[in-house]
C-alpha positions as CSV (number, residue, x, y, z in Angstrom):
1,M,93.5,-160.2,-95.8
2,L,95.0,-156.9,-94.6
3,N,96.4,-154.2,-96.9
4,A,99.9,-154.9,-95.7
5,S,99.6,-158.4,-97.1
6,T,101.6,-157.3,-100.1
7,S,104.6,-156.7,-97.8
8,L,104.1,-160.1,-96.3
9,K,103.9,-161.8,-99.7
10,S,107.3,-160.4,-100.6
11,P,109.3,-162.7,-98.2
12,L,107.3,-165.7,-99.3
13,R,107.9,-164.9,-103.0
14,K,111.6,-164.2,-102.3
15,H,112.0,-167.7,-100.9
16,G,110.2,-169.3,-103.8
17,I,107.3,-170.4,-101.7
18,R,104.2,-171.1,-103.7
19,L,101.6,-168.6,-102.6
20,T,98.3,-170.1,-101.6
21,R,95.6,-168.3,-99.6
22,Q,96.1,-170.7,-96.7
23,R,99.9,-170.1,-96.6
24,E,99.4,-166.3,-96.8
25,L,96.8,-166.4,-94.0
26,L,98.9,-168.5,-91.7
27,F,102.0,-166.4,-92.2
28,E,100.0,-163.2,-91.7
29,I,98.5,-164.6,-88.4
30,I,101.9,-165.6,-87.1
31,H,103.4,-162.2,-88.1
32,N,100.7,-160.1,-86.6
33,S,100.2,-162.1,-83.4
34,H,101.2,-160.3,-80.2
35,T,101.7,-163.7,-78.5
36,H,103.6,-166.8,-79.3
37,L,101.2,-169.3,-80.9
38,N,101.4,-173.0,-81.0
39,A,100.0,-175.0,-83.9
40,D,96.6,-175.6,-82.3
41,Q,96.1,-171.9,-81.6
42,L,97.2,-171.0,-85.1
43,F,94.8,-173.5,-86.5
44,E,91.9,-172.1,-84.4
45,L,92.6,-168.5,-85.5
46,A,93.0,-169.5,-89.1
47,K,89.7,-171.6,-89.0
48,K,87.8,-168.4,-87.9
49,R,89.0,-166.7,-91.1
50,N,88.9,-169.7,-93.5
51,S,86.6,-172.5,-92.4
52,K,88.0,-174.8,-95.1
53,I,91.6,-174.8,-93.6
54,N,92.6,-178.1,-91.9
55,R,95.3,-179.1,-89.4
56,V,97.4,-180.9,-92.0
57,T,97.7,-177.6,-94.0
58,V,98.8,-175.8,-90.8
59,Y,101.5,-178.4,-90.1
60,R,102.7,-178.5,-93.7
61,T,102.8,-174.8,-93.9
62,L,104.8,-174.5,-90.6
63,K,107.3,-177.0,-92.0
64,V,107.8,-175.1,-95.2
65,L,108.1,-171.7,-93.5
66,K,110.6,-173.2,-91.0
67,Q,112.6,-174.8,-93.8
68,E,112.8,-171.5,-95.7
69,G,113.9,-169.6,-92.6
70,L,110.8,-167.4,-92.4
71,I,109.6,-168.5,-89.0
72,D,111.3,-169.8,-85.9
73,E,110.0,-172.7,-83.9
74,L,110.5,-172.1,-80.2
75,D,110.2,-174.3,-77.1
76,L,110.3,-171.3,-74.7
77,L,112.0,-173.4,-72.0
78,H,109.2,-176.0,-72.3
79,H,107.1,-174.0,-69.8
80,E,104.1,-175.9,-71.1
81,G,105.6,-179.3,-71.6
82,D,106.7,-180.2,-75.1
83,Q,104.6,-177.4,-76.7
84,H,106.3,-175.5,-79.6
85,Y,105.5,-171.9,-80.6
86,Y,106.1,-169.9,-83.8
87,E,107.1,-166.4,-84.7
88,T,108.3,-164.8,-87.9
89,R,111.9,-163.9,-88.4
90,L,110.7,-160.5,-89.8
91,K,110.9,-159.2,-86.2
92,R,114.0,-157.6,-84.8
93,E,116.2,-160.0,-83.1
94,H,115.3,-160.5,-79.4
95,A,115.6,-162.7,-76.4
96,H,112.6,-164.5,-74.7
97,I,112.3,-164.0,-71.0
98,V,110.1,-166.9,-69.6
99,C,108.7,-167.1,-66.1
100,L,109.0,-170.7,-65.0
101,R,106.1,-170.4,-62.6
102,C,103.3,-168.6,-64.4
103,G,104.6,-168.9,-68.0
104,A,104.6,-165.2,-68.8
105,I,106.7,-164.4,-71.8
106,Q,108.4,-161.1,-72.5
107,E,110.7,-160.1,-75.3
108,F,113.9,-158.3,-74.7
109,F,115.3,-156.1,-77.5
110,G,118.6,-154.5,-76.7
111,K,122.2,-153.8,-77.5
112,P,123.5,-156.5,-75.2
113,L,122.3,-159.2,-77.7
114,K,124.2,-157.5,-80.5
115,L,127.3,-157.3,-78.3
116,L,127.0,-160.9,-77.3
117,K,126.8,-162.0,-81.0
118,E,129.8,-159.8,-81.9
119,Q,131.8,-161.3,-79.0
120,I,131.0,-164.9,-80.0
121,E,131.9,-164.2,-83.6
122,S,135.2,-162.5,-82.6
123,D,136.2,-165.1,-79.9
124,F,135.3,-168.2,-81.9
125,G,135.7,-167.0,-85.5
126,F,132.1,-168.1,-85.9
127,Q,129.7,-166.6,-88.4
128,I,126.3,-166.4,-86.7
129,L,123.3,-166.8,-89.0
130,V,120.6,-167.5,-86.3
131,A,120.6,-166.7,-82.6
132,R,117.9,-167.6,-80.2
133,T,118.1,-166.6,-76.6
134,E,115.8,-167.8,-73.8
135,V,116.2,-166.8,-70.2
136,G,114.2,-168.5,-67.5
137,G,113.4,-167.4,-64.0
138,Y,110.6,-165.8,-62.0
139,C,108.8,-162.6,-63.0
140,A,108.2,-159.9,-60.5
141,D,104.7,-161.1,-59.6
142,C,105.9,-164.7,-58.9
143,Q,108.8,-163.5,-56.7
144,G,106.5,-161.6,-54.2
145,P,105.6,-163.1,-50.9
146,L,101.9,-163.1,-51.7
147,A,102.5,-164.9,-55.0
148,E,104.6,-167.5,-53.2
149,D,101.9,-168.3,-50.8
150,G,99.2,-168.5,-53.5
151,A,101.3,-170.5,-55.9
152,E,102.3,-173.2,-53.4
153,G,101.7,-176.5,-54.9
154,S,100.7,-175.0,-58.3
155,E,104.0,-175.7,-59.9
156,S,104.3,-178.7,-62.2
157,P,106.8,-181.3,-60.9
158,D,109.2,-180.6,-63.8
159,K,109.7,-177.0,-62.9
160,A,112.5,-176.0,-60.6
161,P,111.4,-174.9,-57.2
162,K,111.5,-171.3,-56.4
163,P,114.6,-170.3,-54.4
164,R,113.7,-169.3,-50.9
165,S,115.0,-166.2,-49.2
166,T,117.7,-166.4,-46.5
167,A,115.1,-165.4,-43.9
168,E,112.9,-168.4,-44.9
169,Q,115.8,-170.8,-44.7
170,A,116.8,-169.4,-41.3
171,G,113.2,-170.1,-40.1
172,D,113.7,-173.8,-40.9
173,S,116.5,-174.1,-38.4
174,K,114.4,-172.9,-35.5
């Protein structure tokens, strides 16, 4: 475990979660990950550090951490089917920007999110406790003409087709 594990134990204790080595390990992996992990990826990473951990423990721990509001379960616009991903709520609030072609995920931290929440609360008299924002589109690499030629036919059928430029559409009418 890392030295900072004491700081990661605090939210678990605060929520009354019984501390086990497996729960601490899983929460630490999710918190320190620089990518969005699904349950299988989390299991594989945890197995490398504790060979006795099993999938049932992973799924049970995810359920407890979700119920206690310590992690979020994300679908990230289902860019990989029905897969779900996990991240801690210890991070600063952010939006997920998902490329619908290549699946690249970026996180956006910015004042517009705060302003949006304030406007919703003001306009609707609504108290926001949780906000998850996902934006889908095409990243810079997938918008380029070379990426379009190379990606032809690589999209899954459930993905929206990439919008074509006006010049491309005009070429169809010739």
